[in-house]
C-alpha positions as a Markdown table, in Angstrom:
| # | Residue | x | y | z |
|---|---|---|---|---|
| 1 | Unk | 7.7 | 24.1 | 4.1 |
| 2 | Unk | 5.5 | 23.1 | 1.2 |
| 3 | Unk | 5.8 | 19.4 | 0.1 |
| 4 | Unk | 3.9 | 19.9 | -3.2 |
| 5 | Unk | 5.7 | 18.5 | -6.2 |
| 6 | Unk | 4.8 | 18.0 | -9.9 |
| 7 | Unk | 3.5 | 14.5 | -10.6 |
| 8 | Unk | 6.3 | 13.8 | -13.1 |
| 9 | Unk | 8.8 | 14.1 | -10.3 |
| 10 | Unk | 7.8 | 10.6 | -9.3 |
| 11 | Unk | 9.7 | 9.1 | -12.2 |
| 12 | Unk | 12.9 | 10.2 | -10.4 |
| 13 | Unk | 12.0 | 8.1 | -7.3 |
| 14 | Unk | 11.2 | 4.8 | -9.1 |
| 15 | Unk | 13.7 | 2.0 | -9.4 |
| 16 | Unk | 13.5 | -1.5 | -10.8 |
| 17 | Unk | 12.9 | -4.1 | -8.1 |
| 18 | Unk | 11.6 | -1.8 | -5.4 |
| 19 | Unk | 8.6 | -2.5 | -3.1 |
| 20 | Unk | 5.6 | -0.2 | -3.5 |
| 21 | Unk | 2.4 | 0.0 | -1.6 |
| 22 | Unk | -0.9 | 1.3 | -2.9 |
| 23 | Unk | -3.9 | 1.8 | -0.6 |
| 24 | Unk | -7.6 | 1.5 | -1.2 |
| 25 | Unk | -10.0 | -1.4 | -1.8 |
| 26 | Unk | -11.1 | -2.5 | -5.3 |
| 27 | Unk | -9.8 | 0.7 | -6.8 |
| 28 | Unk | -11.6 | 3.0 | -4.3 |
| 29 | Unk | -8.7 | 4.8 | -2.7 |
| 30 | Unk | -6.1 | 3.9 | -5.3 |
| 31 | Unk | -3.9 | 6.8 | -6.4 |
| 32 | Unk | -5.0 | 6.6 | -10.0 |
| 33 | Unk | -3.0 | 9.5 | -11.4 |
| 34 | Unk | 0.2 | 8.2 | -9.8 |
| 35 | Unk | -0.5 | 4.8 | -11.3 |
| 36 | Unk | -0.7 | 6.4 | -14.8 |
| 37 | Unk | 2.6 | 8.2 | -14.1 |
| 38 | Unk | 4.3 | 4.9 | -13.2 |
| 39 | Unk | 3.1 | 3.5 | -16.5 |
| 40 | Unk | 4.9 | 6.3 | -18.4 |
| 41 | Unk | 8.2 | 4.9 | -17.1 |
| 42 | Unk | 10.1 | 1.7 | -17.9 |
| 43 | Unk | 10.3 | 0.6 | -14.2 |
| 44 | Unk | 9.7 | -3.1 | -13.8 |
| 45 | Unk | 10.1 | -6.1 | -11.4 |
| 46 | Unk | 8.1 | -4.3 | -8.7 |
| 47 | Unk | 6.9 | -5.9 | -5.5 |
| 48 | Unk | 3.4 | -4.6 | -4.7 |
| 49 | Unk | 1.7 | -4.5 | -1.4 |
| 50 | Unk | -2.1 | -4.1 | -1.7 |
| 51 | Unk | -5.2 | -5.7 | -0.4 |
| 52 | Unk | -6.3 | -6.5 | -4.0 |
| 53 | Unk | -5.5 | -5.8 | -7.6 |
| 54 | Unk | -8.9 | -4.3 | -8.5 |
| 55 | Unk | -9.9 | -5.5 | -11.9 |
| 56 | Unk | -8.5 | -5.7 | -15.4 |
| 57 | Unk | -7.8 | -2.3 | -16.8 |
| 58 | Unk | -8.7 | -0.3 | -13.6 |
| 59 | Unk | -6.6 | 1.1 | -10.8 |
| 60 | Unk | -3.9 | -1.2 | -9.6 |
| 61 | Unk | -5.0 | -3.6 | -12.4 |
| 62 | Unk | -3.3 | -1.5 | -14.9 |
| 63 | Unk | 0.1 | -2.2 | -13.4 |
| 64 | Unk | -0.8 | -5.9 | -13.6 |
| 65 | Unk | -1.9 | -5.6 | -17.2 |
| 66 | Unk | 1.4 | -4.0 | -18.2 |
| 67 | Unk | 3.4 | -6.7 | -16.3 |
| 68 | Unk | 5.2 | -4.3 | -13.9 |
| 69 | Unk | 4.5 | -6.5 | -10.9 |
| 70 | Unk | 6.5 | -9.7 | -10.3 |
| 71 | Unk | 5.9 | -10.1 | -6.5 |
| 72 | Unk | 2.6 | -9.5 | -4.9 |
| 73 | Unk | 1.3 | -9.5 | -1.3 |
| 74 | Unk | -2.5 | -9.3 | -1.4 |
| 75 | Unk | -5.6 | -10.7 | 0.4 |
| 76 | Unk | -7.5 | -11.6 | -2.7 |
| 77 | Unk | -7.1 | -11.6 | -6.5 |
| 78 | Unk | -10.5 | -13.1 | -7.5 |
| 79 | Unk | -11.7 | -10.0 | -9.4 |
| 80 | Unk | -8.7 | -9.7 | -11.7 |
| 81 | Unk | -8.3 | -12.3 | -14.3 |
| 82 | Unk | -4.9 | -11.0 | -15.5 |
| 83 | Unk | -3.5 | -11.4 | -12.0 |
| 84 | Unk | -4.7 | -15.0 | -11.8 |
| 85 | Unk | -3.3 | -15.7 | -15.2 |
| 86 | Unk | 0.1 | -14.3 | -14.4 |
| 87 | Unk | 0.3 | -16.1 | -11.1 |
| 88 | Unk | -0.6 | -19.4 | -12.8 |
| 89 | Unk | 2.0 | -18.8 | -15.4 |
| 90 | Unk | 4.6 | -18.1 | -12.8 |
| 91 | Unk | 5.2 | -14.5 | -13.8 |
| 92 | Unk | 3.9 | -13.1 | -10.5 |
| 93 | Unk | 5.1 | -14.7 | -7.2 |
| 94 | Unk | 2.0 | -14.4 | -4.9 |
| 95 | Unk | 1.8 | -14.4 | -1.2 |
| 96 | Unk | -1.8 | -14.4 | -0.1 |
| 97 | Unk | -2.2 | -12.7 | 3.3 |
| 98 | Unk | -5.4 | -12.6 | 5.3 |
| 99 | Unk | -6.7 | -9.1 | 5.1 |
| 100 | Unk | -6.5 | -8.4 | 8.8 |
| 101 | Unk | -3.0 | -9.9 | 9.0 |
| 102 | Unk | -1.9 | -7.7 | 6.1 |
| 103 | Unk | -3.1 | -4.6 | 7.8 |
| 104 | Unk | -1.4 | -5.6 | 11.0 |
| 105 | Unk | 1.9 | -6.4 | 9.3 |
| 106 | Unk | 1.9 | -3.0 | 7.7 |
| 107 | Unk | 0.9 | -1.3 | 11.0 |
| 108 | Unk | 3.7 | -3.2 | 12.8 |
| 109 | Unk | 6.2 | -1.7 | 10.4 |
| 110 | Unk | 4.9 | 1.8 | 11.0 |
| 111 | Unk | 5.0 | 1.2 | 14.8 |
| 112 | Unk | 8.5 | -0.2 | 14.8 |
| 113 | Unk | 7.3 | -3.6 | 16.1 |
| 114 | Unk | 9.1 | -6.9 | 15.5 |
| 115 | Unk | 5.8 | -8.5 | 14.4 |
| 116 | Unk | 2.3 | -9.5 | 15.5 |
| 117 | Unk | 0.9 | -12.7 | 16.8 |
| 118 | Unk | -2.3 | -14.1 | 15.3 |
| 119 | Unk | -4.2 | -17.4 | 15.1 |
| 120 | Unk | -5.5 | -16.7 | 11.7 |
| 121 | Unk | -4.0 | -19.3 | 9.3 |
| 122 | Unk | -3.0 | -21.9 | 11.9 |
| 123 | Unk | -3.2 | -25.4 | 10.4 |
| 124 | Unk | -3.1 | -24.0 | 6.8 |
| 125 | Unk | -0.5 | -23.1 | 4.2 |
| 126 | Unk | -0.4 | -19.6 | 5.8 |
| 127 | Unk | 1.8 | -21.0 | 8.7 |
| 128 | Unk | 4.4 | -22.7 | 6.5 |
| 129 | Unk | 7.9 | -21.5 | 7.2 |
| 130 | Unk | 6.8 | -19.2 | 10.0 |
| 131 | Unk | 7.5 | -19.2 | 13.7 |
| 132 | Unk | 4.8 | -20.6 | 15.9 |
| 133 | Unk | 4.8 | -19.2 | 19.4 |
| 134 | Unk | 2.8 | -20.7 | 22.3 |
| 135 | Unk | 1.4 | -18.3 | 24.8 |
| 136 | Unk | -0.9 | -19.5 | 27.6 |
| 137 | Unk | -1.3 | -22.9 | 26.0 |
| 138 | Unk | -2.4 | -21.4 | 22.7 |
| 139 | Unk | -0.4 | -21.3 | 19.4 |
| 140 | Unk | 0.1 | -18.1 | 17.4 |
| 141 | Unk | 1.7 | -17.4 | 14.1 |
| 142 | Unk | 4.4 | -14.7 | 14.3 |
| 143 | Unk | 3.7 | -12.5 | 11.3 |
| 144 | Unk | 6.6 | -10.1 | 10.6 |
| 145 | Unk | 6.4 | -6.5 | 9.4 |
| 146 | Unk | 6.4 | -5.8 | 5.6 |
| 147 | Unk | 9.1 | -3.5 | 4.3 |
| 148 | Unk | 7.8 | -0.8 | 1.9 |
| 149 | Unk | 10.2 | 1.4 | -0.1 |
| 150 | Unk | 7.5 | 3.8 | -1.4 |
| 151 | Unk | 3.8 | 4.1 | -0.5 |
| 152 | Unk | 1.4 | 5.9 | -2.8 |
| 153 | Unk | -1.4 | 7.4 | -0.8 |
| 154 | Unk | -4.8 | 8.7 | -2.0 |
| 155 | Unk | -6.4 | 11.4 | 0.2 |
| 156 | Unk | -9.3 | 13.9 | -0.2 |
| 157 | Unk | -7.6 | 16.9 | 1.3 |
| 158 | Unk | -4.2 | 18.1 | 2.5 |
| 159 | Unk | -2.5 | 21.2 | 3.7 |
| 160 | Unk | 0.9 | 22.2 | 2.3 |
| 161 | Unk | 2.7 | 20.4 | 5.1 |
| 162 | Unk | 1.1 | 17.0 | 4.3 |
| 163 | Unk | -1.6 | 16.6 | 7.0 |
| 164 | Unk | -4.2 | 14.4 | 5.3 |
| 165 | Unk | -8.0 | 13.9 | 5.4 |
| 166 | Unk | -9.6 | 10.9 | 3.7 |
| 167 | Unk | -13.1 | 10.6 | 2.4 |
| 168 | Unk | -15.2 | 7.6 | 3.5 |
| 169 | Unk | -13.8 | 4.2 | 2.6 |
| 170 | Unk | -10.8 | 5.7 | 0.7 |
| 171 | Unk | -8.9 | 5.5 | 4.0 |
| 172 | Unk | -8.7 | 1.7 | 3.6 |
| 173 | Unk | -5.0 | 0.7 | 3.9 |
| 174 | Unk | -3.9 | 4.2 | 3.0 |
| 175 | Unk | -3.5 | 5.2 | 6.7 |
| 176 | Unk | -1.2 | 2.4 | 7.9 |
| 177 | Unk | 0.8 | 2.4 | 4.6 |
| 178 | Unk | 1.7 | 6.1 | 5.0 |
| 179 | Unk | 3.6 | 5.4 | 8.2 |
| 180 | Unk | 5.2 | 2.1 | 7.1 |
| 181 | Unk | 7.1 | 3.3 | 4.0 |
| 182 | Unk | 10.6 | 4.8 | 3.6 |
| 183 | Unk | 8.9 | 7.4 | 1.4 |
| 184 | Unk | 5.2 | 8.3 | 1.2 |
| 185 | Unk | 3.7 | 10.3 | -1.6 |
| 186 | Unk | 0.1 | 11.5 | -1.3 |
| 187 | Unk | -2.2 | 12.2 | -4.3 |
| 188 | Unk | -4.9 | 14.6 | -3.0 |
| 189 | Unk | -7.9 | 16.3 | -4.5 |
| 190 | Unk | -7.7 | 19.6 | -2.6 |
| 191 | Unk | -4.7 | 21.4 | -1.1 |
| 192 | Unk | -5.2 | 24.2 | 1.5 |
| 193 | Unk | -3.0 | 26.5 | 3.5 |
| 194 | Unk | -1.4 | 25.3 | 6.7 |
| 195 | Unk | -3.7 | 25.9 | 9.6 |
| 196 | Unk | -6.9 | 25.6 | 7.7 |
| 197 | Unk | -7.5 | 22.0 | 8.6 |
| 198 | Unk | -9.2 | 21.2 | 11.9 |
| 199 | Unk | -6.5 | 19.1 | 13.8 |
| 200 | Unk | -9.3 | 17.0 | 15.4 |
| 201 | Unk | -10.2 | 15.6 | 11.9 |
| 202 | Unk | -6.7 | 14.9 | 10.5 |
| 203 | Unk | -6.3 | 11.2 | 9.7 |
| 204 | Unk | -2.6 | 11.1 | 8.7 |
| 205 | Unk | -0.2 | 13.6 | 10.3 |
| 206 | Unk | 2.3 | 15.4 | 8.1 |
| 207 | Unk | 5.3 | 13.6 | 9.7 |
| 208 | Unk | 4.5 | 10.5 | 7.6 |
| 209 | Unk | 4.2 | 12.3 | 4.2 |
| 210 | Unk | 7.2 | 13.3 | 2.1 |
| 211 | Unk | 5.6 | 14.7 | -1.0 |
| 212 | Unk | 2.1 | 15.9 | -2.1 |
| 213 | Unk | 0.7 | 15.8 | -5.6 |
| 214 | Unk | -2.5 | 17.7 | -6.7 |
| 215 | Unk | -4.8 | 15.2 | -8.4 |
């Protein structure tokens, strides 16, 4: 069955206060057309999961500029002045998460795990309020999975069932996010018939994708 929908259908899925995830790194691999569609709605108070917020006026940064995000899980915000400003002003509640830890917390959700153990952040603010578990005489922080209501995935190619292929670095965070969300929508550049993709080169299988949008 074809999963292709018109991009304006996204507006029906969006709700105030929901948690969304957008893959990519510094705008590369962001679902740019979907971001533009979100901006056409009045949805607000969103929680965003992303490794960064790109820069002012670009990619994820547009959602920051328009003050749609009030809670943010990210690894760095140093390239976006508006993100920094809104955090300082208290508009955005920020949880800085080490990049590898963020990837693992997303992957843990996709795999149905109760969390992951890491030493990254021990002795810093990262460990505050978290469980510390000792294994073999070494302490580890228990990092829990991150719940995602909706993930917006950017891929290079898809078949009509939703099997995805990414191009180069655009797979950053898109792959684990697709499996971790209650609903995943893929924005793709090219859509082919079922059976045309070599199964040996599929990065994200169709089971994780609910809808496809032609970019």
